[in-house]
PAROKOL-559519 format. One record per residue (C-alpha): residue in one letter; x, y, z. Coordinates in steps of 0.25 Angstrom, whole numbers, plus 5000, padded with zeros to 4 digits. Each point is the difference from the previous one (the first is absolute). Last residue first. Example, Ala and Ser with C-alpha at 12.3 -4.5 7.8 and 13.67 -1.06 7.14 Angstrom:
# PAROKOL-559519
s505549965029 a499449865002 
This chain:
# PAROKOL-559519
l512451794685 l498650004992 k500450044987 q501349925000 i499149875003 e499250034987 q501150014991 d500849885007 l498849914998 e500050024985 y501549994999 e500049875008 s499149944990 r498649975004 f499449864998 g498549985002 v499050075008 y500350145005 a499450075012 s500150155002 v500050115011 v499649915012 k500150105012 g500949985012 e500450155000 r501449964995 n499449954987 i499549854998 i500349934987 i499249874997 n500849904991 t499349884995 p500849894994 i499149935000 a498649994996 r498650015007 i500350105011 p498650065002 n499850154998 g499850125008 a501550015004 a499750015015 k499049905000 e500849904991 y501250035009 h499349965013 s499349884994 q501349954996 l500650025014 q498849935006 e500049884990 t501549985003 n501250034991 m501449965005 i501050115003 v501250054993 p500850125005 y501050054990 s501449944998 i499649894990 k501349934997 y499549914988 r500449875006 n499750045014 i498650064998 y499749884991 t500349905011 n499350085010 v498750004991 v500049854999 e500249985015 e499050105003 g498849934994 g499849924988 k498750084997 d500850124995 v499250135001 s501350075004 v499850155005 g501350084997 i500150135007 v500850104993 t500550125009 f500350154999 k500450095011 r501250064993 d501049905005 k499349894992 y500150074987 i501149934992 d499949875007 y498549994999 l500050054985 e501149894997 v499249895007 l498750044993 g500849994986 p500549865004 i498549965003 e499350044987 a500549884992 r499649905011 c498750065001 s499749994985 p500449865000 c499149965012 w500549875007 t500650085012 a498850085003 w499750155000 y499250115006 n500950125001 v499650115010 v500950124996 i500150105012 v500450145001 h500350025015 g499450095010 k499449895009 m500749874996 d500149945014 e498550025001 l499949924987 s500549885008 i501249925001 n500549885009 k501449954999 d500449874993 d501150084992 v499549974985 l498749935004 n499550125006 k498949955010 y498750085000 t499550105009 p498550055001 g499350114993 q500450144997 s498850064992 v500350044985 a499450134996 q499250014987 g500750094990 g499250004987 i500749884994 e500549984985 t499749864995 e500849924990 q499549874994 v500749884994 v499549855001 y500749875000 e499449865001 g500949885004 e501049965010 e499449925011 a499750045014 m499950144996 e498949974989 k498950105005 q501150105003 s500450004986 c501550024996 s500450124993 t500550064986 i500249874992 f498549984999 t499750144995 i501149984989 g499349874995 i498650075000 f500650124992 l500649904990 f498749924999 l499250124997 i501050044989 g499949864994 p498550015001 i499950134993 a501049964989 i499349874995 y498650074998 n500850124993 r500749904991 i498749944996 k499550144996 m501150024990 
């Protein structure tokens, strides 16, 4: 009987670790697919400063957070090679298309090392309609400071209210339904 317990505990632990690996892609391993982690953080409302402008890869126009004043924003850190990111994007497109006329936006921040060409191919193939920009150290530092945590894995979603304050940050896949519930409260 005791032998079964010794076998069951590692089995359950192995299952838990396996599920954790499937949920998100590690920032540490962004250049190569690999390690995965899951965590969730509720944020206590630090304001996000406005910062510089970035090239929107969807329409080649410049955007900034200044342009988004008064909007509810989901900042989505992602990469084309990340399975969890790819699974999450159709829901983000749907939410953007539903709420964009209600002062809501999604800003995709690609961490792809392959550059704009790789990301543009993905944008066109999967018909991403919301703004997508390339990550920079300055941009990542900006959001890490506002969220109060480093961005260590993708997808990471940072949700900002109309007052420009980070209200939550999620690491790992979030369903369209989960994000919609939070967005509706802020609109």
